[in-house]
Each structure stands twice: as structure tokens, then as C-alpha cells.
LOBA-714145 format. One record per residue: residue number from 1; x, y, z negated of N, C-alpha, C in turn. Coordinates in steps of 0.2 Angstrom, whole numbers. Layout:
! LOBA-714145
+-----+-------+-------+-------+-------+-------+-------+-------+-------+-------+
!   n !  n_px !  n_py !  n_pz ! ca_px ! ca_py ! ca_pz !  c_px !  c_py !  c_pz !
+-----+-------+-------+-------+-------+-------+-------+-------+-------+-------+
! NUM !     X !     Y !     Z !     X !     Y !     Z !     X !     Y !     Z !
...
+-----+-------+-------+-------+-------+-------+-------+-------+-------+-------+
***
This chain:
! LOBA-714145
+-----+-------+-------+-------+-------+-------+-------+-------+-------+-------+
!   n !  n_px !  n_py !  n_pz ! ca_px ! ca_py ! ca_pz !  c_px !  c_py !  c_pz !
+-----+-------+-------+-------+-------+-------+-------+-------+-------+-------+
!   1 !   -22 !   -69 !     3 !   -21 !   -65 !     0 !   -26 !   -59 !     5 !
!   2 !   -31 !   -55 !     3 !   -35 !   -51 !     7 !   -31 !   -44 !     8 !
!   3 !   -28 !   -45 !    13 !   -24 !   -39 !    16 !   -28 !   -33 !    17 !
!   4 !   -33 !   -34 !    21 !   -38 !   -28 !    22 !   -40 !   -24 !    16 !
!   5 !   -42 !   -27 !    11 !   -45 !   -24 !     6 !   -38 !   -21 !     2 !
!   6 !   -33 !   -24 !     1 !   -27 !   -21 !    -2 !   -25 !   -13 !     2 !
!   7 !   -25 !   -15 !     9 !   -23 !    -9 !    13 !   -28 !    -3 !    12 !
!   8 !   -35 !    -5 !    11 !   -39 !     1 !    10 !   -39 !     3 !     4 !
!   9 !   -37 !     0 !    -3 !   -37 !     3 !    -9 !   -29 !     7 !    -8 !
!  10 !   -25 !     5 !    -4 !   -18 !     9 !    -4 !   -21 !    17 !    -1 !
!  11 !   -24 !    16 !     5 !   -26 !    22 !     9 !   -30 !    26 !     4 !
!  12 !   -35 !    23 !     1 !   -40 !    27 !    -3 !   -36 !    30 !    -8 !
!  13 !   -31 !    27 !   -12 !   -28 !    29 !   -18 !   -23 !    36 !   -16 !
!  14 !   -20 !    34 !   -10 !   -16 !    39 !    -7 !   -19 !    46 !    -5 !
!  15 !   -25 !    45 !    -3 !   -29 !    51 !    -1 !   -32 !    54 !    -8 !
!  16 !   -33 !    50 !   -13 !   -36 !    53 !   -19 !   -31 !    57 !   -22 !
!  17 !   -24 !    54 !   -22 !   -18 !    59 !   -25 !   -17 !    64 !   -20 !
!  18 !   -20 !    65 !   -15 !   -17 !    71 !    -9 !   -10 !    69 !    -7 !
!  19 !    -9 !    63 !    -6 !    -2 !    61 !    -3 !    -3 !    60 !     4 !
!  20 !     2 !    63 !     7 !     1 !    62 !    15 !     5 !    56 !    17 !
!  21 !     4 !    54 !    23 !     7 !    47 !    25 !    15 !    49 !    25 !
!  22 !    16 !    55 !    28 !    24 !    57 !    28 !    27 !    58 !    21 !
!  23 !    23 !    60 !    15 !    26 !    59 !     8 !    27 !    52 !     6 !
!  24 !    22 !    48 !     8 !    25 !    40 !     7 !    29 !    38 !    11 !
!  25 !    30 !    39 !    17 !    36 !    37 !    21 !    43 !    40 !    19 !
!  26 !    43 !    46 !    17 !    49 !    48 !    14 !    51 !    46 !     8 !
!  27 !    45 !    43 !     3 !    47 !    42 !    -3 !    51 !    34 !    -2 !
!  28 !    47 !    31 !     3 !    50 !    23 !     3 !    55 !    23 !     9 !
!  29 !    58 !    29 !    11 !    64 !    29 !    15 !    63 !    26 !    22 !
!  30 !    57 !    28 !    25 !    55 !    26 !    33 !    52 !    32 !    36 !
!  31 !    51 !    31 !    43 !    47 !    36 !    46 !    40 !    35 !    44 !
!  32 !    37 !    40 !    46 !    29 !    41 !    45 !    26 !    36 !    50 !
!  33 !    28 !    35 !    56 !    24 !    30 !    61 !    25 !    23 !    58 !
!  34 !    30 !    21 !    56 !    31 !    15 !    52 !    26 !    14 !    47 !
!  35 !    26 !    19 !    42 !    21 !    19 !    37 !    14 !    18 !    40 !
!  36 !    13 !    22 !    44 !     6 !    22 !    47 !     4 !    14 !    48 !
!  37 !     9 !    11 !    52 !     8 !     5 !    54 !     7 !     0 !    48 !
!  38 !    10 !     0 !    43 !     9 !    -2 !    37 !     1 !    -2 !    35 !
!  39 !     0 !     5 !    33 !    -7 !     6 !    31 !   -12 !     4 !    35 !
!  40 !   -11 !     3 !    41 !   -16 !     1 !    47 !   -16 !    -6 !    48 !
!  41 !   -11 !   -11 !    45 !   -11 !   -16 !    46 !    -8 !   -18 !    52 !
!  42 !    -5 !   -14 !    56 !    -1 !   -16 !    61 !     5 !   -21 !    60 !
!  43 !     8 !   -19 !    55 !    14 !   -23 !    54 !    13 !   -27 !    47 !
!  44 !    15 !   -33 !    48 !    15 !   -38 !    41 !    18 !   -33 !    35 !
!  45 !    14 !   -33 !    29 !    15 !   -30 !    22 !    20 !   -36 !    19 !
!  46 !    26 !   -34 !    18 !    29 !   -39 !    13 !    27 !   -38 !     5 !
!  47 !    28 !   -42 !     2 !    27 !   -41 !    -6 !    32 !   -36 !    -9 !
!  48 !    38 !   -34 !    -7 !    42 !   -29 !    -9 !    39 !   -23 !    -8 !
!  49 !    38 !   -22 !    -1 !    34 !   -15 !     1 !    27 !   -15 !    -2 !
!  50 !    24 !   -21 !    -4 !    17 !   -19 !    -7 !    19 !   -17 !   -14 !
!  51 !    23 !   -19 !   -18 !    25 !   -17 !   -24 !    27 !   -10 !   -25 !
!  52 !    32 !    -8 !   -20 !    36 !    -1 !   -20 !    28 !     4 !   -19 !
!  53 !    24 !     1 !   -14 !    19 !     6 !   -13 !    15 !     7 !   -19 !
!  54 !    12 !     2 !   -23 !     8 !     1 !   -27 !    12 !     6 !   -33 !
!  55 !    19 !     5 !   -34 !    22 !    10 !   -39 !    21 !    17 !   -37 !
!  56 !    22 !    19 !   -31 !    22 !    25 !   -29 !    14 !    29 !   -31 !
!  57 !     9 !    24 !   -30 !     3 !    27 !   -31 !     0 !    26 !   -38 !
!  58 !     4 !    23 !   -42 !     4 !    22 !   -49 !    -4 !    17 !   -50 !
!  59 !    -3 !    12 !   -45 !   -10 !     7 !   -46 !    -8 !     2 !   -51 !
!  60 !   -13 !     0 !   -55 !   -12 !    -5 !   -60 !   -10 !   -12 !   -56 !
!  61 !    -3 !   -15 !   -59 !    -1 !   -21 !   -57 !    -7 !   -27 !   -59 !
!  62 !   -10 !   -27 !   -63 !   -16 !   -32 !   -64 !   -20 !   -31 !   -58 !
!  63 !   -23 !   -25 !   -57 !   -28 !   -26 !   -52 !   -25 !   -27 !   -44 !
!  64 !   -18 !   -27 !   -44 !   -14 !   -28 !   -37 !   -15 !   -37 !   -37 !
!  65 !   -14 !   -41 !   -44 !   -14 !   -48 !   -44 !   -21 !   -50 !   -44 !
!  66 !   -25 !   -47 !   -44 !   -31 !   -49 !   -44 !   -33 !   -50 !   -36 !
!  67 !   -31 !   -45 !   -32 !   -32 !   -45 !   -25 !   -27 !   -50 !   -22 !
!  68 !   -20 !   -52 !   -24 !   -15 !   -56 !   -21 !   -17 !   -63 !   -24 !
!  69 !   -19 !   -65 !   -30 !   -21 !   -71 !   -32 !   -28 !   -73 !   -32 !
!  70 !   -31 !   -75 !   -27 !   -38 !   -77 !   -28 !   -40 !   -81 !   -33 !
!  71 !   -46 !   -80 !   -35 !   -49 !   -84 !   -41 !   -52 !   -89 !   -37 !
!  72 !   -52 !   -96 !   -42 !   -56 !  -101 !   -39 !   -62 !  -103 !   -43 !
+-----+-------+-------+-------+-------+-------+-------+-------+-------+-------+
***
């Protein structure tokens, strides 16, 4: 899984929607500092958290799977 690329897409989409990190954190029921650590790759991104974030950001699941499952 290309985590750096996924985190970049998350950050770009969040900014595109004008969502703050505080908004994301509140929606995910965590504090802003912890969300910041996720977005900046300082803590491991779990599959569950990844899907929750992508739902909030209204990102296409097919696009996510292209990032998570590499093509051979």
C-alpha cells in the first residue's frame, strides 16, 4: 500500500472541501492532534480509519482500492 500517496490524497481532498483538521477530528471522534498525526503519517493508518476518512471526504472507493491493491 502506498501510504504516502493515500495521505496526500486525503489532505488534498480535505483542503479542497475546506474541511479543517479540527472538523475531521471531531467527525472521527478524536482530538485534532491525533488526526494531524494520521494525516502526516506519524501513526499507522488502519483500514477502518482509512475507510472512515474516505467516506467523510466523499472519495470514490474504487479509487481507494487502486491505491491499496497494487496492480501487477
